C-alpha positions as CSV (number, residue, x, y, z in Angstrom):
1,M,-54.1,18.8,-10.1
2,L,-52.4,18.1,-13.4
3,Y,-50.6,14.9,-14.5
4,V,-47.8,14.9,-17.1
5,T,-45.2,12.4,-18.3
6,I,-41.5,13.1,-18.2
7,A,-41.4,13.6,-21.9
8,E,-44.3,16.1,-21.8
9,L,-42.6,18.0,-19.0
10,A,-39.3,18.1,-20.8
11,A,-40.9,19.3,-24.0
12,H,-42.7,22.2,-22.3
13,L,-40.8,22.8,-19.1
14,D,-41.2,26.6,-19.0
15,K,-45.0,26.2,-19.4
16,Y,-45.3,23.7,-16.5
17,I,-43.1,25.7,-14.2
18,E,-45.4,28.7,-14.7
19,M,-48.5,26.6,-14.2
20,A,-47.0,25.1,-11.0
21,K,-47.5,28.6,-9.4
22,D,-51.3,27.9,-9.4
23,E,-51.7,24.1,-9.3
24,D,-49.8,21.0,-8.4
25,I,-48.3,19.1,-11.3
26,F,-47.7,15.4,-10.8
27,I,-45.0,13.8,-12.9
28,R,-45.3,10.1,-13.8
29,E,-43.9,7.5,-16.1
30,N,-45.2,4.0,-16.8
31,G,-48.0,4.5,-14.4
32,Q,-45.6,5.4,-11.5
33,Y,-45.6,8.8,-9.8
34,L,-42.0,10.2,-9.8
35,A,-42.3,13.7,-8.5
36,M,-44.4,16.8,-8.1
37,L,-44.0,20.4,-9.1
38,T,-45.6,22.8,-6.7
39,A,-45.2,26.4,-5.6
40,P,-43.2,26.9,-2.4
41,D,-45.1,27.6,0.7
42,F,-44.0,30.9,2.3
43,G,-45.9,31.0,5.6
44,K,-49.3,29.5,4.8
45,G,-49.3,27.4,7.9
46,D,-50.7,23.9,7.6
47,K,-51.8,24.4,4.0
48,Q,-48.4,23.4,2.7
49,Y,-49.7,20.2,1.2
50,G,-53.3,21.3,0.5
51,P,-55.7,19.1,2.5
52,F,-52.8,16.9,3.5
53,K,-50.6,17.4,6.6
54,T,-47.6,15.5,5.3
55,T,-46.1,14.4,2.0
56,E,-46.6,10.8,3.1
57,E,-50.4,11.4,3.6
58,M,-50.5,13.1,0.2
59,M,-48.7,10.2,-1.6
60,K,-50.9,7.6,0.1
61,S,-53.9,9.4,-1.3
62,L,-52.4,9.4,-4.8
63,E,-51.7,5.6,-4.5
64,T,-55.4,5.0,-4.0
65,E,-56.6,7.5,-6.7
66,D,-57.9,6.1,-10.0
67,I,-56.5,8.3,-12.7
68,S,-57.1,6.1,-15.7
């Protein structure tokens, strides 16, 4: 997983879109998660959100994660 700010994403958008093919990129600003870039899932079953079954489960995990 990679974490970037909006400014960093905007400055290097092509780079991060390419990287999102291989890893999830979490976009944040002022300590808040705003969005995630991820490759689309085309038939990978329940691996759509990695170890998580739903986006809610994934976001709950991020809320408790210490990224300082």
